C-alpha positions in Angstrom: -79.4 -85.2 171.5 -75.7 -85.9 171.2 -73.4 -84.3 173.7 -72.1 -81.1 172.2 -68.5 -80.0 172.2 -67.2 -76.4 172.1 -65.7 -77.1 168.7 -69.2 -77.6 167.3 -70.0 -73.8 167.4 -69.0 -70.8 165.5 -71.4 -68.3 167.2 -70.9 -67.5 170.9 -72.6 -65.2 173.4 -70.9 -64.6 176.7 -72.8 -63.5 179.9 -72.4 -63.3 183.6 -75.1 -64.8 185.9 -77.0 -62.1 187.7 -78.3 -62.3 191.3 -81.9 -62.1 190.1 -81.4 -65.3 188.1 -80.6 -67.7 191.0 -83.1 -69.6 193.1 -83.3 -70.4 196.8 -80.5 -73.0 196.3 -78.3 -70.2 195.0 -78.0 -71.8 191.6 -79.5 -70.5 188.3 -83.2 -71.2 188.1 -83.8 -73.7 185.4 -86.0 -71.5 183.1 -83.4 -68.8 182.8 -81.2 -71.1 180.7 -83.8 -70.9 177.9 -83.7 -67.2 178.2 -79.9 -67.3 177.9 -80.2 -69.2 174.7 -82.9 -66.9 173.4 -80.6 -63.9 174.1 -77.7 -65.6 172.3 -80.0 -66.0 169.3 -79.8 -62.2 168.7 -76.0 -62.6 168.5 -76.5 -65.4 165.9 -78.6 -63.1 163.6 -75.9 -60.4 164.2 -73.2 -62.9 163.2 -75.2 -63.4 159.9 -75.1 -59.6 159.3 -78.9 -59.7 159.2 -80.9 -56.9 160.9 -83.7 -59.3 161.9 -86.8 -57.1 161.3 -85.6 -55.7 158.0 -84.4 -59.2 156.8 -87.8 -60.8 157.6 -89.7 -58.0 155.9 -87.6 -58.5 152.7 -88.0 -62.3 152.8 -91.8 -62.0 153.5 -91.9 -64.4 156.5 -90.8 -64.9 160.1 -89.6 -67.7 162.4 -91.5 -69.1 165.3 -90.4 -71.5 168.0 -92.3 -74.8 167.8 -90.3 -77.0 170.3 -87.5 -76.6 172.7 -85.8 -79.5 174.5 -83.4 -78.9 177.3 -81.0 -81.3 179.0 -79.3 -80.2 182.3 -75.8 -81.5 182.9 -74.5 -79.2 185.7 -75.4 -76.1 187.7 -74.3 -72.5 187.2 -74.2 -70.1 190.2 -74.3 -66.3 190.8 -71.5 -64.4 189.0 -70.4 -67.4 186.9 -69.3 -66.4 183.4 -71.1 -68.6 180.9 -70.6 -69.1 177.1 -73.6 -69.9 175.1 -72.9 -71.6 171.7 -75.4 -71.8 168.9 -75.5 -73.4 165.5 -78.0 -74.1 162.8 -77.9 -77.9 162.7 -80.3 -78.6 159.8 -83.0 -77.1 157.7 -86.1 -78.9 156.5 -88.8 -77.7 154.1 -90.2 -75.1 156.6 -88.3 -76.0 159.8 -85.0 -74.7 161.1 -83.3 -76.7 163.9 -80.8 -75.1 166.2 -78.5 -76.8 168.6 -77.3 -74.8 171.7 -74.9 -75.4 174.5 -74.0 -73.5 177.7 -70.5 -73.9 179.0 -68.9 -72.8 182.3 -65.3 -73.0 181.1 -65.0 -76.4 179.5 -67.8 -77.9 181.6 -71.1 -78.4 179.8 -74.0 -77.0 181.9 -77.0 -77.2 179.5 -77.6 -78.6 176.0 -80.7 -77.8 174.0 -82.4 -78.3 170.7 -84.8 -75.7 169.3 -87.1 -76.2 166.4 -88.3 -73.1 164.6 -90.9 -73.0 161.8 -90.7 -70.4 159.0 -94.2 -69.1 158.5 -96.4 -66.3 157.3 -96.1 -63.5 159.9 -99.8 -62.8 159.9 -101.4 -66.2 159.9 -98.5 -68.1 161.3 -99.0 -70.9 158.8 -95.8 -72.6 157.7 -94.1 -71.9 154.4 -90.9 -73.1 152.8 -87.7 -71.6 154.1 -86.5 -69.1 151.4 -83.5 -70.3 149.4 -81.7 -67.1 150.2 -82.1 -67.6 154.0 -81.1 -71.3 153.7 -77.9 -70.3 151.8 -77.1 -67.7 154.5 -77.4 -70.3 157.3 -75.5 -73.0 155.4 -72.8 -70.5 154.3 -72.2 -69.2 157.8 -71.9 -72.7 159.3 -69.5 -73.6 156.5 -67.3 -70.6 157.4 -68.2 -68.4 154.4 -68.2 -64.6 154.6 -71.6 -63.1 155.6 -70.9 -59.7 154.0 -69.0 -58.0 151.2 -67.7 -54.4 150.9 -68.1 -52.3 147.8 -65.9 -49.3 147.1 -66.9 -46.7 144.6 -68.2 -43.2 143.9 -71.4 -41.5 145.1 -73.3 -42.2 141.9 -73.0 -46.0 142.4 -73.2 -46.1 146.2 -74.9 -43.0 147.4 -78.4 -44.4 147.7 -77.3 -47.1 150.1 -74.9 -44.8 152.0 -77.6 -42.2 152.4 -80.0 -44.8 153.8 -77.5 -45.7 156.5 -76.6 -42.1 157.3 -80.3 -41.3 157.7 -80.8 -44.3 160.0 -77.8 -43.7 162.2 -77.1 -40.0 162.2 -80.5 -38.4 161.6 -83.0 -40.9 163.2 -80.9 -42.4 166.0 -78.5 -39.6 166.9 -80.7 -36.6 166.1 -78.1 -34.8 163.9 -79.6 -32.2 161.6 -80.0 -33.6 158.1 -78.2 -30.7 156.5 -75.0 -31.6 158.5 -75.0 -35.2 157.2 -74.4 -34.5 153.5 -72.1 -32.0 151.8 -70.4 -31.2 148.5 -67.5 -33.5 149.4 -69.6 -36.6 148.7 -69.3 -36.0 145.0 -65.5 -36.3 145.1 -65.1 -38.8 147.9 -64.4 -42.5 147.7 -67.3 -44.4 149.4 -67.5 -47.8 150.9 -70.6 -49.8 151.7 -70.8 -53.2 153.3 -73.7 -55.4 152.2 -75.1 -58.5 153.8 -76.1 -61.6 151.7 -79.5 -60.2 151.2 -77.8 -57.2 149.5 -78.9 -54.9 152.3 -76.5 -52.1 153.2 -75.3 -52.5 156.8 -72.2 -50.2 157.1 -70.7 -47.3 155.3 -68.0 -44.6 155.3 -66.1 -42.3 153.0 -62.6 -41.2 152.2 -61.6 -37.6 151.2 -58.3 -35.9 150.6 -57.8 -33.8 153.7 -54.3 -32.4 152.7 -51.5 -33.6 150.4 -50.6 -37.1 151.6 -53.3 -37.1 154.3 -56.5 -38.9 153.9 -59.6 -38.3 156.0 -62.2 -41.0 156.8 -65.6 -39.9 157.8 -69.4 -40.5 157.8 -68.7 -44.0 159.4 -72.1 -45.6 160.2 -73.1 -49.1 161.1 -76.7 -50.3 161.4 -77.6 -50.2 165.1 -78.5 -53.8 165.7 -75.3 -55.1 163.9 -72.6 -53.1 165.8 -69.8 -55.2 167.2 -69.9 -57.7 164.4 -66.9 -56.4 162.4 -69.0 -54.8 159.6 -67.7 -51.3 160.2 -64.2 -52.8 160.3 -64.7 -54.0 156.7 -65.5 -50.5 155.6 -62.6 -48.9 157.5 -60.0 -51.4 156.1 -61.3 -50.9 152.6 -60.9 -47.1 152.8 -57.5 -47.4 154.5 -56.3 -49.6 151.7 -57.7 -47.1 149.1 -55.7 -44.4 150.8 -52.5 -46.5 150.9 -52.8 -47.5 147.2 -53.0 -43.8 146.2 -49.9 -43.0 148.2 -51.2 -41.2 151.2 -48.8 -41.3 154.2 -51.4 -40.8 156.9 -55.1 -41.3 157.5 -57.1 -39.3 160.1 -60.6 -39.1 161.3 -62.8 -37.4 163.8 -64.1 -40.3 166.0 -67.1 -40.0 168.2 -65.8 -40.6 171.7 -68.1 -43.6 172.1 -66.3 -45.3 169.2 -62.8 -44.4 170.2 -62.0 -48.0 171.3 -63.1 -49.4 167.9 -60.5 -47.2 166.1 -57.8 -47.9 168.7 -58.1 -51.6 168.1 -57.3 -51.0 164.5 -54.1 -48.9 165.3 -55.4 -45.4 165.5 -54.1 -43.0 168.2 -55.8 -39.9 169.6 -54.4 -36.5 168.9 -55.4 -33.3 170.6 -58.4 -32.6 172.9 -62.0 -33.8 172.8 -64.2 -31.4 170.9 -67.8 -31.1 169.9 -69.0 -31.6 166.3 -72.7 -31.7 165.3 -73.6 -31.7 169.0 -71.5 -35.0 169.6 -68.2 -35.3 171.5 -65.3 -36.2 169.1 -61.6 -36.9 169.3 -59.2 -36.6 166.3 -57.4 -39.9 165.6 -54.6 -40.7 163.2 -52.8 -43.7 161.7 -49.6 -43.7 159.7 -49.9 -45.6 156.5 -46.1 -45.5 155.6 -43.7 -46.9 158.3 -40.6 -44.9 159.2 -38.5 -47.8 157.8 -40.2 -47.4 154.5 -39.4 -43.7 154.4 
């Protein structure tokens, strides 16, 4: 293995060493580094905008570890903050080779190479890596987008939006189904983010709340993919739609657990926390026309 540099990696997972992970020498027990890399692998699939189980079901296979080679360069200790970098280095007929590196600041702690085999999930016999999956890996490493957002009406996007609402609101959050859909869907502008397998992974809608005021709602992101900017694509697309039609302000009822997400995009809270569909919400607003423009 060549010595990796931080610049080799696009995908990073940050963690802090826990007390249970150090040995009698008060340094990280060697086997935990492989666990760190395996944990970071979940972030890699998230960075690809692929919900792992659904993606493998669609592709008709699964990936299995065949070999892992570790090289130890330094030690990490309790409470150290580590960065784990991952990249898909090469793809063979049925093999997928990943390179990993764990850094403490700029100091390399561990480097590794992991060989996976794409195989039949039942028999675990190898089979060719699907061209679609190969393209996703290669595209991500080349800096290409992993998802696209479509904006349209309920007739064109309703099926995919409904699937996400069912997953997030009904199944995950336990909201009654009759509260998830309403007559406003027929008139609303909808946005759906799709990954490169054309699976819907995030959605939202835009309605006219009042003259000059747009309202964004029904924001939903597939559970395993949150934090990967997919909801941001939906929100920005709907905000741009409101801006183009001349709205001066956009508002929304944010679930309190997602308030930080909207704040990072410029929204501010207005009023008191309230309950809606059994979930705590806060109204948030964002001007679309600056005072200078007025």
